[in-house]
C-alpha positions as CSV (number, residue, x, y, z in Angstrom):
1,X,0.0,0.0,0.0
2,X,2.9,2.4,0.9
3,X,4.6,1.8,-2.5
4,X,1.2,2.3,-4.3
5,X,0.8,5.7,-2.5
6,X,4.4,6.7,-3.4
7,X,3.8,5.8,-7.0
8,X,0.6,7.8,-7.0
9,X,2.4,10.8,-5.6
10,X,5.1,10.6,-8.2
11,X,2.5,10.3,-11.0
12,X,0.6,13.3,-9.5
13,X,3.8,15.4,-9.3
14,X,4.8,14.5,-12.9
15,X,1.3,15.2,-14.2
16,X,1.4,18.6,-12.5
17,X,4.7,19.5,-14.2
18,X,3.5,18.4,-17.6
19,X,0.2,20.4,-17.2
20,X,2.1,23.5,-16.1
21,X,4.1,23.4,-19.3
22,X,1.0,23.5,-21.6
23,X,0.1,26.6,-23.5
24,X,-3.5,26.1,-22.6
25,X,-4.4,26.5,-18.9
26,X,-5.6,23.1,-17.6
27,X,-6.9,22.3,-14.2
28,X,-7.3,18.8,-12.8
29,X,-9.3,17.7,-9.8
30,X,-9.2,14.2,-8.4
31,X,-10.1,12.4,-5.2
32,X,-7.7,13.9,-2.6
33,X,-6.2,16.8,-4.6
34,X,-6.3,19.3,-7.4
35,X,-4.0,21.4,-9.5
36,X,-4.5,24.5,-11.5
37,X,-7.2,27.3,-11.4
38,X,-10.9,26.4,-11.4
39,X,-11.2,29.1,-14.1
40,X,-8.8,27.3,-16.5
41,X,-9.9,27.0,-20.1
42,X,-9.8,23.2,-19.9
43,X,-11.0,21.5,-16.6
44,X,-10.6,17.8,-15.9
45,X,-12.4,15.9,-13.1
46,X,-10.7,12.6,-12.5
47,X,-12.8,9.8,-10.8
48,X,-10.1,7.1,-11.0
49,X,-6.6,8.0,-9.9
50,X,-4.8,5.8,-12.6
51,X,-5.9,8.5,-15.1
52,X,-3.3,10.7,-13.5
53,X,-0.6,8.3,-14.6
54,X,-2.0,8.5,-18.2
55,X,-1.8,12.3,-18.0
56,X,1.8,12.1,-16.7
57,X,2.8,9.8,-19.6
58,X,0.9,11.7,-22.2
59,X,-1.1,8.6,-23.1
60,X,-4.0,10.3,-24.9
61,X,-5.7,7.1,-25.8
62,X,-6.1,6.1,-22.2
63,X,-7.3,9.6,-21.2
64,X,-9.9,9.5,-24.0
65,X,-11.0,6.0,-23.0
66,X,-11.4,7.1,-19.4
67,X,-13.6,9.9,-20.7
68,X,-15.8,7.5,-22.7
69,X,-16.2,5.2,-19.7
70,X,-17.1,8.1,-17.4
71,X,-14.0,7.8,-15.3
72,X,-13.0,11.3,-16.4
73,X,-15.1,14.5,-17.1
74,X,-13.8,17.1,-19.5
75,X,-15.0,20.7,-19.6
76,X,-13.9,23.4,-22.0
77,X,-14.0,24.1,-25.7
78,X,-13.1,21.1,-27.9
79,X,-10.4,23.0,-29.7
80,X,-8.7,23.9,-26.4
81,X,-9.0,20.3,-25.3
82,X,-7.3,19.1,-28.4
83,X,-4.6,21.7,-28.3
84,X,-3.7,20.5,-24.8
85,X,-3.9,16.9,-25.9
86,X,-1.6,17.5,-28.8
87,X,1.0,19.0,-26.5
88,X,0.8,16.1,-24.1
89,X,1.1,13.6,-26.9
90,X,4.4,15.0,-28.1
91,X,5.1,13.2,-31.4
92,X,2.7,10.3,-31.9
93,X,4.0,9.6,-35.4
94,X,7.4,8.6,-34.1
95,X,5.8,6.9,-31.1
96,X,3.6,4.9,-33.4
97,X,6.6,3.4,-35.2
98,X,6.7,-0.2,-33.8
99,X,8.1,-3.6,-34.9
100,X,5.4,-5.6,-36.6
101,X,5.0,-8.0,-33.6
102,X,4.5,-5.1,-31.1
103,X,2.0,-3.5,-33.4
104,X,0.0,-6.7,-33.7
105,X,0.1,-7.1,-29.9
106,X,-1.2,-3.6,-29.3
107,X,-4.0,-4.1,-31.9
108,X,-5.0,-7.3,-30.3
109,X,-5.2,-5.7,-26.9
110,X,-7.2,-2.8,-28.3
111,X,-9.7,-4.8,-30.2
112,X,-11.0,-6.7,-27.2
113,X,-14.5,-7.9,-28.1
114,X,-14.1,-6.7,-31.7
115,X,-11.1,-8.9,-32.4
116,X,-13.3,-11.6,-33.9
117,X,-15.1,-9.3,-36.3
118,X,-14.8,-9.9,-40.0
119,X,-14.6,-7.2,-42.6
120,X,-18.4,-6.8,-42.9
121,X,-18.9,-6.7,-39.1
122,X,-16.1,-4.1,-38.8
123,X,-17.8,-1.8,-41.2
124,X,-21.2,-2.3,-39.6
125,X,-19.7,-1.7,-36.1
126,X,-19.1,1.9,-37.3
127,X,-21.7,2.7,-39.9
128,X,-24.8,1.0,-38.6
129,X,-25.0,3.1,-35.5
130,X,-28.0,4.7,-37.1
131,X,-28.6,7.1,-40.0
132,X,-30.2,9.7,-37.7
133,X,-27.0,10.0,-35.7
134,X,-24.7,10.7,-38.7
135,X,-27.3,13.0,-40.2
136,X,-26.9,15.3,-37.2
137,X,-23.3,16.3,-38.2
138,X,-22.7,15.4,-41.8
139,X,-23.8,17.6,-44.7
140,X,-27.2,17.0,-46.3
141,X,-25.8,14.4,-48.8
142,X,-24.2,12.6,-45.9
143,X,-20.8,12.5,-47.6
144,X,-18.6,10.9,-44.9
145,X,-15.1,11.7,-46.4
146,X,-12.8,14.6,-46.8
147,X,-14.4,17.6,-48.5
148,X,-12.6,19.9,-51.0
149,X,-12.6,23.6,-50.2
150,X,-11.6,24.8,-53.6
151,X,-12.9,28.2,-52.4
152,X,-12.0,29.0,-48.8
153,X,-15.4,30.7,-48.4
154,X,-17.3,27.5,-49.0
155,X,-19.4,25.9,-46.2
156,X,-19.2,22.1,-45.7
157,X,-22.1,21.3,-48.0
158,X,-20.6,23.3,-50.9
159,X,-17.1,21.8,-50.3
160,X,-18.6,18.3,-50.4
161,X,-20.2,19.0,-53.7
162,X,-16.9,20.4,-54.9
163,X,-15.2,17.1,-53.8
164,X,-17.8,15.0,-55.7
165,X,-17.3,17.0,-58.8
166,X,-13.5,17.0,-58.4
167,X,-13.5,13.2,-58.4
168,X,-15.9,12.9,-61.3
169,X,-13.7,15.3,-63.4
170,X,-10.5,13.5,-62.5
171,X,-12.1,10.3,-63.8
172,X,-13.4,12.0,-66.9
173,X,-16.9,10.6,-66.5
174,X,-19.1,11.0,-69.6
175,X,-22.7,9.9,-70.4
176,X,-23.2,6.2,-70.9
177,X,-20.0,5.1,-69.1
178,X,-20.1,2.3,-66.5
179,X,-18.9,3.7,-63.2
180,X,-18.1,1.7,-60.0
181,X,-18.2,3.3,-56.6
182,X,-16.5,1.0,-54.0
183,X,-17.7,1.8,-50.5
184,X,-20.5,4.0,-51.7
185,X,-21.6,5.2,-48.2
186,X,-24.9,7.1,-48.3
187,X,-24.7,7.4,-52.1
188,X,-23.3,10.9,-52.5
189,X,-20.7,10.2,-55.2
190,X,-22.8,7.4,-56.8
191,X,-25.8,9.7,-57.4
192,X,-23.8,12.8,-58.2
193,X,-22.0,10.9,-61.0
194,X,-25.3,9.6,-62.4
195,X,-27.2,12.9,-62.2
196,X,-24.4,15.3,-63.3
197,X,-22.3,13.2,-65.6
198,X,-24.9,10.7,-67.0
199,X,-23.0,7.5,-66.1
200,X,-24.6,4.1,-65.4
201,X,-23.4,3.5,-61.9
202,X,-23.0,0.6,-59.5
203,X,-22.2,1.2,-55.8
204,X,-21.3,-1.4,-53.2
205,X,-21.4,-1.2,-49.4
206,X,-21.2,-3.5,-46.5
207,X,-23.5,-1.4,-44.3
208,X,-27.1,-2.6,-44.2
209,X,-28.3,0.9,-43.2
210,X,-26.5,2.6,-46.0
211,X,-27.7,0.0,-48.5
212,X,-31.4,0.6,-47.6
213,X,-31.0,4.3,-47.5
214,X,-29.4,4.5,-51.0
215,X,-32.1,2.1,-52.4
216,X,-34.7,4.6,-51.3
217,X,-32.8,7.5,-52.8
218,X,-32.5,5.7,-56.2
219,X,-36.2,5.1,-56.3
220,X,-37.1,8.7,-55.2
221,X,-34.9,10.2,-57.9
222,X,-36.2,7.8,-60.6
223,X,-32.8,6.4,-61.3
224,X,-33.6,2.7,-61.1
225,X,-32.2,1.0,-64.2
226,X,-29.2,3.4,-64.3
227,X,-28.0,3.3,-60.7
228,X,-27.7,0.2,-58.5
229,X,-26.5,-0.3,-54.9
230,X,-25.4,-3.8,-53.8
231,X,-24.7,-5.1,-50.3
232,X,-21.4,-7.0,-50.9
233,X,-17.6,-6.9,-50.6
234,X,-15.6,-5.7,-53.6
235,X,-13.9,-9.1,-53.7
236,X,-17.3,-10.6,-54.7
237,X,-17.5,-8.5,-57.9
238,X,-16.9,-10.3,-61.2
239,X,-13.2,-9.9,-62.2
240,X,-13.8,-8.9,-65.8
241,X,-13.0,-5.3,-66.7
242,X,-16.6,-4.3,-67.3
243,X,-16.3,-0.8,-65.8
244,X,-14.9,2.3,-67.6
245,X,-13.8,3.8,-64.3
246,X,-13.9,3.2,-60.5
247,X,-13.6,5.2,-57.3
248,X,-12.7,3.9,-53.9
249,X,-13.4,6.7,-51.3
250,X,-12.6,6.2,-47.7
251,X,-12.5,2.4,-48.0
252,X,-8.9,1.3,-48.5
253,X,-8.0,2.1,-44.8
254,X,-9.7,-1.2,-43.9
255,X,-7.7,-3.2,-46.4
256,X,-4.5,-3.6,-44.4
257,X,-0.9,-3.3,-45.4
258,X,-0.5,-7.0,-46.3
259,X,-3.4,-7.0,-48.7
260,X,-2.7,-3.7,-50.5
261,X,-1.0,-5.3,-53.5
262,X,-3.9,-7.7,-54.1
263,X,-6.4,-4.8,-53.5
264,X,-4.9,-2.7,-56.3
265,X,-4.6,-5.6,-58.6
266,X,-8.3,-6.4,-58.1
267,X,-9.2,-2.7,-58.8
268,X,-7.2,-3.0,-62.1
269,X,-9.1,-6.1,-63.2
270,X,-12.5,-4.5,-62.5
271,X,-11.8,-1.6,-65.0
272,X,-11.2,-2.0,-68.7
273,X,-7.6,-1.4,-69.9
274,X,-6.9,2.3,-70.1
275,X,-9.8,3.2,-67.8
276,X,-9.2,5.4,-64.8
277,X,-9.2,4.5,-61.1
278,X,-9.4,6.9,-58.1
279,X,-8.2,5.8,-54.6
280,X,-9.1,8.5,-52.0
281,X,-8.0,7.6,-48.5
282,X,-6.2,8.4,-45.3
283,X,-2.5,7.7,-45.1
284,X,0.1,7.7,-42.3
285,X,2.1,10.8,-41.6
286,X,5.3,8.7,-41.1
287,X,6.9,5.9,-43.1
288,X,7.1,3.4,-40.2
289,X,4.0,4.0,-38.0
290,X,1.0,1.7,-38.7
291,X,-1.1,3.7,-36.4
292,X,-0.7,6.8,-34.2
293,X,1.1,6.5,-30.9
294,X,0.3,7.9,-27.5
295,X,-2.6,5.3,-27.5
296,X,-4.5,7.3,-30.1
297,X,-4.5,4.4,-32.6
298,X,-5.7,1.9,-30.0
299,X,-8.5,4.3,-29.0
300,X,-9.8,4.5,-32.6
301,X,-9.4,0.8,-33.0
302,X,-11.5,0.1,-29.9
303,X,-14.2,2.7,-30.2
304,X,-14.5,3.8,-33.8
305,X,-12.9,1.8,-36.6
306,X,-11.9,-1.8,-35.7
307,X,-9.6,-3.3,-38.3
308,X,-8.1,-0.1,-39.7
309,X,-4.4,0.3,-40.5
310,X,-2.4,3.3,-41.7
311,X,0.1,3.1,-44.6
312,X,2.3,6.0,-45.8
313,X,1.5,7.2,-49.3
314,X,4.9,6.1,-50.6
315,X,4.1,2.5,-49.7
316,X,0.6,2.9,-51.1
317,X,2.2,4.0,-54.4
318,X,4.4,0.9,-54.4
319,X,1.4,-1.4,-53.9
320,X,-0.4,0.4,-56.6
321,X,2.5,-0.3,-59.0
322,X,2.9,-3.9,-57.8
323,X,-0.9,-4.3,-58.6
324,X,-0.1,-3.6,-62.2
325,X,-1.4,0.1,-62.2
326,X,0.3,3.2,-63.4
327,X,0.1,6.2,-61.0
328,X,-1.0,9.2,-63.1
329,X,-1.7,11.9,-60.5
330,X,-1.4,12.4,-56.7
331,X,-3.0,15.2,-54.7
332,X,-2.7,15.8,-51.0
333,X,-5.9,17.1,-49.3
334,X,-4.6,17.0,-45.7
335,X,-5.6,20.5,-44.7
336,X,-9.0,20.0,-46.4
337,X,-9.6,17.0,-44.1
338,X,-8.7,19.0,-41.0
339,X,-11.3,21.6,-41.9
340,X,-13.9,18.9,-42.7
341,X,-13.4,17.2,-39.4
342,X,-13.7,20.5,-37.5
343,X,-17.0,21.1,-39.3
344,X,-18.2,17.7,-38.3
345,X,-17.0,18.2,-34.7
346,X,-18.7,21.6,-34.4
347,X,-22.0,20.2,-35.8
348,X,-21.9,17.3,-33.3
349,X,-21.2,19.8,-30.4
350,X,-24.2,21.8,-31.5
351,X,-26.4,18.7,-31.5
352,X,-24.9,16.9,-28.6
353,X,-28.1,16.4,-26.6
354,X,-30.0,15.0,-29.6
355,X,-27.0,12.8,-30.5
356,X,-26.9,11.3,-26.9
357,X,-30.7,10.6,-27.2
358,X,-30.1,8.7,-30.4
359,X,-26.8,6.9,-29.8
360,X,-26.1,7.1,-26.1
361,X,-23.7,9.2,-24.0
362,X,-20.6,6.9,-24.3
363,X,-20.9,6.8,-28.2
364,X,-21.1,10.6,-28.4
365,X,-18.1,11.0,-26.0
366,X,-16.1,8.6,-28.2
367,X,-17.0,10.6,-31.4
368,X,-16.2,13.9,-29.7
369,X,-12.7,12.6,-29.0
370,X,-12.4,11.0,-32.4
371,X,-13.5,13.9,-34.6
372,X,-11.6,16.6,-32.6
373,X,-8.6,14.4,-32.3
374,X,-8.5,13.5,-36.0
375,X,-8.9,17.2,-36.9
376,X,-5.9,18.0,-34.7
377,X,-3.9,15.1,-36.3
378,X,-4.5,16.3,-39.8
379,X,-3.7,19.9,-38.9
380,X,-0.4,18.8,-37.4
381,X,0.5,16.4,-40.3
382,X,0.3,13.3,-38.2
383,X,-2.2,11.9,-40.8
384,X,-2.7,12.8,-44.4
385,X,-5.3,12.3,-47.2
386,X,-4.4,11.5,-50.7
387,X,-6.3,11.2,-54.0
388,X,-4.3,8.8,-56.2
389,X,-5.4,8.5,-59.8
390,X,-4.2,5.4,-61.7
391,X,-4.8,3.2,-64.7
392,X,-4.1,-0.2,-66.0
393,X,-2.3,0.7,-69.3
394,X,-3.9,-0.8,-72.4
395,X,-0.5,-1.4,-74.1
396,X,-1.3,0.8,-77.2
397,X,1.7,3.1,-77.8
398,X,-0.4,5.2,-80.3
399,X,-3.3,5.7,-77.8
400,X,-4.6,9.2,-77.2
401,X,-3.8,12.7,-78.3
402,X,-0.5,12.3,-76.4
403,X,1.3,9.5,-78.1
404,X,2.1,6.7,-75.7
405,X,-0.6,7.6,-73.2
406,X,-2.0,4.0,-73.1
407,X,-5.0,5.4,-71.1
408,X,-7.8,7.9,-71.0
409,X,-5.6,10.3,-69.1
410,X,-4.7,13.4,-71.2
411,X,-1.5,14.0,-69.4
412,X,-2.5,17.5,-68.4
413,X,-4.3,18.6,-65.3
414,X,-6.1,21.4,-67.0
415,X,-9.3,19.3,-67.5
416,X,-9.6,18.7,-63.8
417,X,-10.1,22.4,-63.1
418,X,-12.2,23.6,-66.0
419,X,-15.2,24.3,-63.7
420,X,-13.1,26.3,-61.3
421,X,-11.9,28.6,-64.2
């Protein structure tokens, strides 16, 4: 008991020193003590003293987990909370660089009850919380991926439309083409491509809620026969290249490093030779970290996205090439995702009472930490977001206006920005 008290005092003293060094005033109250001014911009009320040790170590994942469990209360503006968390975390990119066996062990510990989930169950764990919950903080089209603020004055809804159009223009969609949307979500890109570019579109999802929602939208818009949504994994699609183009938006984060080569090879077989493929997804900020350190990756694994794994864009590009594809264009949208996430976080904050009535207090607490924490991570470069445009060359050296193109890509970016001009 004496050694336990001594350890507790040391953790408390260390936590006090770390908190005193923060640029954001933070106060902490716990059973038997307190530090900082009650008027501090961020106020923590600790109900379990081990949380003090997490504060001392800068273990943000454990602190966020304590908040979700109700072992910790957090008061203050979310941006201030995340500023303090970022300073406590130090450098989670370097801290997240682990040998493969240590990474596997940390993931196994984090998954807990979700460890046995297959790919479909991992997706449903996240997306089948209920459409009403996500509708509270997403834009009206429920586009659940990085927006594109081509004009800084845009609001979220406008930036999401700009993103949908940006992808369609990059893929050079034209009326009558066959377009595949992998991980179609609530149908934003699928329906935009059909309504604004005249394609015949197929979307796939593993979420039952999303599948039912998009089915209703297709019927309401009179698009049956031109647009279809299926409930299946992309591995279950026929291998023949029957599509002119394909987009995978916010899906490949669930593929995993070991399966990336096969993933891109599969994408290449789904699209006709010379057709264009867009992969839009989150990448690691460092070459060696499979997830963020300071416990942030484990928190996301446990509470938000079981089965996710981060890969640096350099390694994604290698897998794309090993899958038989040529990388044509790469665009980094990292600051766009930071702004997108803050827009989502602000909307959830504004609708917090309603969100708790729908999904429960612990879920809303987890999403507050997730959205705010990810916004912070993208701002600081701990995470990134890339749109990679690729093709499976058709082998025709005389193909296209630019001799040797071997694809639909005109080898000039001008066509992508015609609408902006």
